[in-house]
C-alpha positions as CSV (number, residue, x, y, z in Angstrom):
1,M,0.0,0.0,0.0
2,K,2.8,2.3,0.8
3,N,4.4,1.8,-2.6
4,I,1.0,2.4,-4.4
5,A,0.5,5.6,-2.4
6,A,4.0,6.8,-3.3
7,I,3.4,6.1,-7.0
8,A,0.1,8.0,-6.8
9,L,1.8,10.9,-5.1
10,I,4.6,11.0,-7.7
11,S,1.9,10.9,-10.5
12,S,0.0,13.8,-9.0
13,I,3.2,15.8,-8.8
14,A,4.0,15.1,-12.4
15,L,0.6,16.1,-13.5
16,V,0.8,19.4,-11.6
17,S,4.3,20.1,-13.0
18,C,3.2,19.5,-16.6
19,K,0.3,21.8,-16.3
20,K,2.0,25.0,-17.4
21,E,0.3,28.4,-17.9
22,T,0.2,29.8,-21.4
23,A,-0.1,33.2,-23.0
24,K,-1.4,34.3,-26.4
25,I,0.6,36.4,-28.8
26,T,-0.3,37.7,-32.3
27,K,2.1,37.2,-35.2
28,V,2.2,36.6,-39.0
29,D,2.4,33.0,-40.1
30,P,5.5,32.9,-42.4
31,K,4.0,30.1,-44.5
32,T,0.5,31.6,-45.2
33,G,1.2,35.3,-44.6
34,K,-2.0,35.4,-42.4
35,T,-2.2,36.9,-39.0
36,V,-2.6,34.2,-36.3
37,T,-2.9,34.1,-32.5
38,V,-0.8,31.4,-30.9
39,E,-0.3,30.1,-27.4
40,V,3.2,30.0,-26.0
41,P,4.5,29.1,-22.5
42,A,3.8,32.0,-20.1
43,D,7.3,31.9,-18.7
44,S,8.7,32.7,-22.1
45,V,6.7,35.9,-22.5
46,A,8.2,39.1,-21.2
47,K,6.1,41.0,-18.7
48,V,4.0,43.6,-20.5
49,A,2.7,46.7,-18.7
50,E,-1.0,47.1,-18.2
51,N,-1.0,50.0,-20.7
52,P,2.1,49.6,-22.9
53,A,3.5,52.3,-25.2
54,I,3.0,50.1,-28.3
55,R,-0.5,48.8,-27.8
56,D,-3.2,46.9,-29.7
57,S,-6.6,48.6,-29.5
58,A,-9.4,46.7,-31.4
59,G,-6.9,45.2,-33.8
60,I,-5.1,48.5,-34.5
61,V,-1.5,48.9,-33.2
62,K,-0.2,52.3,-32.4
63,Q,3.2,53.5,-31.2
64,T,3.8,56.0,-28.4
65,F,6.5,56.4,-25.8
66,K,6.4,55.8,-22.1
67,L,9.8,56.7,-20.7
68,E,10.8,57.0,-17.1
69,K,12.4,60.0,-15.4
70,G,16.0,59.4,-14.5
71,K,16.4,56.5,-17.0
72,T,18.9,56.4,-19.9
73,Y,18.0,54.9,-23.3
74,P,20.6,53.9,-25.9
75,L,20.8,54.8,-29.6
76,T,24.1,53.4,-31.0
77,T,24.3,53.2,-34.7
78,Y,26.7,50.9,-36.5
79,Q,27.3,50.4,-40.3
80,R,29.6,48.0,-42.0
81,D,30.3,48.2,-45.7
82,V,32.2,45.5,-47.7
83,K,32.8,46.8,-51.3
84,T,34.2,44.5,-54.0
85,M,35.4,45.9,-57.3
86,T,35.9,43.5,-60.2
87,D,37.8,44.7,-63.3
88,P,37.3,43.4,-66.9
89,Q,40.0,40.7,-66.4
90,G,38.1,39.3,-63.5
91,K,40.5,40.5,-60.8
92,S,38.8,41.8,-57.6
93,I,39.7,44.2,-54.8
94,T,37.8,44.2,-51.6
95,A,37.6,47.1,-49.1
96,T,35.8,47.1,-45.7
97,S,34.7,50.2,-43.8
98,E,33.0,50.4,-40.4
99,S,31.5,53.3,-38.4
100,T,30.0,53.5,-35.0
101,D,28.2,56.5,-33.3
102,E,27.4,55.8,-29.7
103,M,24.9,58.1,-28.0
104,N,22.1,57.8,-25.4
105,F,19.3,59.9,-24.0
106,T,18.6,60.6,-20.3
107,V,15.1,61.7,-19.3
108,N,15.5,64.7,-16.9
109,E,11.9,65.9,-16.6
110,I,8.4,64.9,-17.9
111,K,6.1,67.9,-18.3
112,G,2.7,66.9,-19.6
113,N,3.3,64.9,-22.7
114,V,6.8,66.3,-23.3
115,Y,10.1,64.6,-22.3
116,E,13.0,67.0,-21.4
117,M,16.1,64.9,-22.2
118,T,19.9,65.2,-22.3
119,L,21.4,63.8,-25.5
120,N,24.8,62.4,-24.6
121,L,27.3,62.1,-27.5
122,V,29.4,59.3,-26.1
123,A,31.9,58.0,-28.7
124,K,32.7,57.7,-32.4
125,R,34.8,55.0,-34.2
126,S,35.6,54.5,-37.9
127,S,37.9,52.0,-39.6
128,Q,39.0,51.2,-43.2
129,S,40.6,47.9,-44.3
130,A,42.0,47.1,-47.7
131,Q,44.9,45.0,-49.1
132,G,45.9,43.8,-45.7
133,K,46.1,47.2,-44.0
134,T,43.6,48.6,-41.5
135,I,43.4,52.1,-40.1
136,V,41.3,53.1,-37.1
137,V,40.1,56.4,-35.7
138,D,38.5,55.8,-32.3
139,T,37.7,58.5,-29.7
140,K,38.2,55.9,-26.9
141,Q,41.7,55.4,-28.1
142,P,44.8,57.7,-28.1
143,L,45.5,60.1,-30.9
144,P,46.6,58.2,-34.1
145,K,50.3,58.6,-35.1
146,E,49.4,59.1,-38.8
147,D,49.2,62.9,-39.6
148,D,46.3,62.5,-42.0
149,L,44.2,60.8,-39.3
150,K,44.9,63.4,-36.5
151,M,42.4,65.9,-37.9
152,I,39.6,63.4,-38.0
153,W,40.4,62.2,-34.5
154,N,40.5,65.7,-33.1
155,I,37.2,66.7,-34.7
156,N,35.5,63.4,-33.5
157,R,37.0,63.8,-30.0
158,A,35.7,67.4,-29.8
159,L,32.2,66.2,-30.9
160,T,32.0,63.5,-28.3
161,G,31.7,64.1,-24.6
162,N,29.1,66.8,-25.3
163,K,25.5,67.1,-24.2
164,L,22.6,68.5,-26.1
165,D,19.2,69.4,-24.8
166,M,16.3,67.7,-26.5
167,K,12.5,67.9,-26.2
168,M,10.3,65.1,-27.5
169,D,6.6,64.4,-27.0
170,T,5.0,61.1,-26.1
171,N,4.2,60.5,-29.8
172,G,7.9,60.6,-30.8
173,N,7.9,64.1,-32.3
174,V,11.2,65.7,-31.7
175,I,10.3,69.3,-30.8
176,S,13.7,70.9,-30.4
177,I,17.4,70.1,-30.0
178,T,19.7,72.9,-28.6
179,G,23.3,73.4,-27.5
180,F,25.1,73.2,-30.8
181,D,27.0,76.4,-30.5
182,A,29.1,75.1,-27.6
183,V,30.0,72.0,-29.7
184,Y,31.0,74.2,-32.7
185,T,33.2,76.3,-30.4
186,K,34.9,73.2,-29.0
187,V,35.5,71.7,-32.5
188,S,36.9,75.0,-33.8
189,A,39.4,75.1,-30.9
190,A,40.4,71.5,-31.6
191,V,40.9,72.2,-35.3
192,G,43.0,75.3,-34.4
193,T,45.6,73.1,-32.8
194,L,46.4,71.6,-36.2
195,V,45.3,74.3,-38.7
196,K,46.7,77.8,-38.5
197,D,45.0,79.3,-41.5
198,A,41.8,81.0,-40.4
199,N,40.0,80.4,-43.7
200,E,40.8,76.7,-43.7
201,K,39.6,76.4,-40.0
202,A,36.4,78.3,-40.8
203,S,35.8,75.9,-43.8
204,V,36.1,72.8,-41.5
205,V,33.7,74.2,-39.0
206,S,31.3,75.3,-41.7
207,S,31.3,71.8,-43.2
208,L,30.5,70.4,-39.7
209,K,27.6,72.8,-39.3
210,E,26.0,71.4,-42.5
211,S,26.1,67.8,-41.4
212,F,25.6,68.3,-37.6
213,N,22.7,70.6,-36.8
214,E,19.2,70.6,-35.4
215,K,17.5,69.7,-38.6
216,V,19.8,66.8,-39.5
217,L,19.5,65.2,-36.0
218,K,15.7,65.8,-35.9
219,D,15.3,64.0,-39.3
220,Q,17.6,61.1,-38.1
221,F,15.8,60.6,-34.8
222,N,12.3,61.0,-36.3
223,K,13.3,58.3,-38.8
224,N,14.9,55.9,-36.2
225,L,12.6,56.3,-33.2
226,T,9.2,56.1,-34.8
227,I,8.3,53.6,-37.6
228,I,4.7,52.7,-37.1
229,P,2.4,55.2,-38.9
230,R,0.4,57.6,-36.7
231,K,-2.9,56.1,-37.7
232,G,-1.8,52.7,-36.6
233,V,-1.6,49.4,-38.4
234,K,-2.8,45.8,-38.0
235,V,-0.4,42.9,-37.4
236,G,0.5,41.7,-40.8
237,E,-0.3,45.1,-42.5
238,K,2.2,46.6,-44.9
239,W,3.1,50.3,-45.5
240,T,5.6,52.0,-47.7
241,T,7.9,55.1,-47.5
242,S,10.3,56.5,-49.9
243,E,13.2,59.0,-49.8
244,N,15.6,60.6,-52.2
245,A,18.7,58.6,-53.1
246,D,20.3,61.5,-54.9
247,P,20.2,65.4,-54.6
248,S,17.9,65.7,-57.7
249,G,15.3,63.4,-56.3
250,S,15.1,61.5,-59.5
251,V,16.1,58.2,-57.8
252,K,14.2,57.1,-54.7
253,V,14.8,54.4,-52.1
254,T,11.6,52.5,-51.2
255,S,11.1,50.9,-47.9
256,N,8.3,48.4,-47.4
257,Y,7.4,47.7,-43.7
258,V,5.2,44.9,-42.2
259,L,4.3,44.7,-38.6
260,K,5.4,41.1,-38.2
261,S,4.4,40.5,-34.6
262,L,3.4,42.1,-31.3
263,G,3.8,40.2,-28.0
264,N,6.4,38.9,-25.6
265,G,7.3,42.5,-24.9
266,V,8.5,43.2,-28.4
267,A,7.0,44.8,-31.5
268,E,8.9,43.4,-34.6
269,I,8.8,45.0,-38.0
270,A,10.1,43.4,-41.2
271,V,11.8,45.6,-43.8
272,T,12.3,45.1,-47.5
273,G,12.6,47.3,-50.7
274,G,15.3,49.2,-52.3
275,I,15.9,50.8,-55.8
276,P,14.7,48.8,-58.8
277,K,17.4,48.0,-61.5
278,K,17.9,51.0,-63.7
279,T,20.1,51.1,-66.8
280,E,21.4,54.3,-68.6
281,K,23.0,54.2,-72.0
282,K,24.9,56.8,-73.9
283,N,26.2,56.4,-77.5
284,Q,29.2,58.2,-78.9
285,G,29.8,57.1,-82.4
286,P,30.2,53.3,-82.5
287,I,30.9,53.2,-78.7
288,T,28.0,52.5,-76.3
289,H,28.5,53.3,-72.6
290,S,26.0,51.7,-70.2
291,L,25.6,51.9,-66.5
292,S,23.2,49.7,-64.5
293,S,22.5,49.9,-60.8
294,E,20.1,48.5,-58.2
295,L,19.7,48.3,-54.5
296,T,18.0,45.7,-52.3
297,Q,17.4,45.8,-48.6
298,N,15.9,43.4,-46.0
299,G,15.9,43.0,-42.3
300,S,14.0,43.8,-39.1
301,I,13.5,46.5,-36.5
302,K,12.4,45.7,-32.9
303,F,10.8,48.0,-30.3
304,D,10.2,47.6,-26.6
305,E,6.5,47.1,-26.3
306,N,6.4,48.8,-22.8
307,T,8.5,51.9,-23.5
308,G,8.2,52.3,-27.3
309,W,12.0,52.7,-27.6
310,I,13.9,51.0,-30.4
311,T,15.9,48.0,-29.0
312,N,17.5,46.6,-32.2
313,Q,17.7,47.1,-35.9
314,N,19.5,44.9,-38.4
315,I,19.1,45.7,-42.1
316,N,21.2,44.3,-44.9
317,V,21.7,46.4,-48.0
318,I,23.2,45.2,-51.3
319,T,24.1,47.7,-54.0
320,T,25.2,46.5,-57.4
321,Q,26.6,48.7,-60.2
322,I,27.9,47.5,-63.6
323,E,29.6,49.8,-66.0
324,T,30.0,48.5,-69.6
325,I,31.7,49.8,-72.7
326,S,30.9,48.2,-76.0
327,D,31.8,48.8,-79.7
328,G,29.2,46.3,-80.9
329,K,31.7,43.5,-81.4
330,Q,33.2,43.2,-77.9
331,S,32.6,44.7,-74.5
332,Q,34.3,45.2,-71.2
333,S,32.6,45.6,-67.8
334,M,33.6,46.9,-64.4
335,K,31.4,45.6,-61.5
336,S,31.0,47.0,-58.0
337,V,29.1,45.2,-55.3
338,S,28.6,46.8,-51.8
339,K,27.2,44.7,-49.0
340,S,26.2,46.8,-46.0
341,S,24.9,46.0,-42.5
342,V,23.0,48.9,-41.0
343,M,22.3,48.4,-37.3
344,V,20.9,50.2,-34.3
345,N,21.8,49.1,-30.8
346,P,23.7,46.1,-32.3
347,S,24.5,44.5,-28.9
348,A,20.8,44.0,-28.1
349,K,19.5,41.2,-30.3
């Protein structure tokens, strides 16, 4: 009897341990493309706030921000480009470049629906590798020995370690970014240690102002921080944006987005698109010169469901360009292929 009782007790324990709680999440079935609700173990699902920043209301998902006073949120951008050039004889040369911009945002005050934040410019790093040689400019490392790298390091070092004041509302609209003049002054002083000519120094600072100003940063943050359209979308729904790929606006990069899933504390968006293949031809007598190019992109972007903040982006971009010269009887081609990885907060997968 004791053995039977023991077996019965073990059986009941086993039954209890097998009875696990489940939770439901909404996602797109990759096989059918349809939106489905599936059950997963509750312990695998991240805890979601009662009223999260990215929320589903009657099937429509909208993105807002719910940040906490005193907390710091990262926005590190990283890009890696591997470019391969192939000549008419089939010989190839490959060059690799990398760049990292490390920054973060600290919430100082919350006034109504506006966050008053400090934008901390933490560090910058760039590197180029080709034919077995690599050069690196890193603000976390000492001044490079090479003269032609000292200017870049000085400017980058003067840029980092600075703080800008930013205001953003709970919908992700960047209202203002201020504090640039102090940065320009610091960069000008750094350039002055290497450049004595006043006009040359002014030219360097002027160039910086064109690429590092309130409008440029506003555009960057509005693009990176808020992806879901204001009107909201359904899980599985697609939307498209386009932006100029050249100054004239004649070539545009198209980005197709799909809200892939919402649940487990994460909103995941799939990204595809690019620039369709385009060929231009010019004739000069018997010689025809043609240039074809195309760009494809694919990847994903993930946001924290509770805060609305971007946690990770990983998009792969392939650009292909072929230049051909032909006299009607024979032709020669030069091919260039660039494979890029464009990431945000790359350490957070």
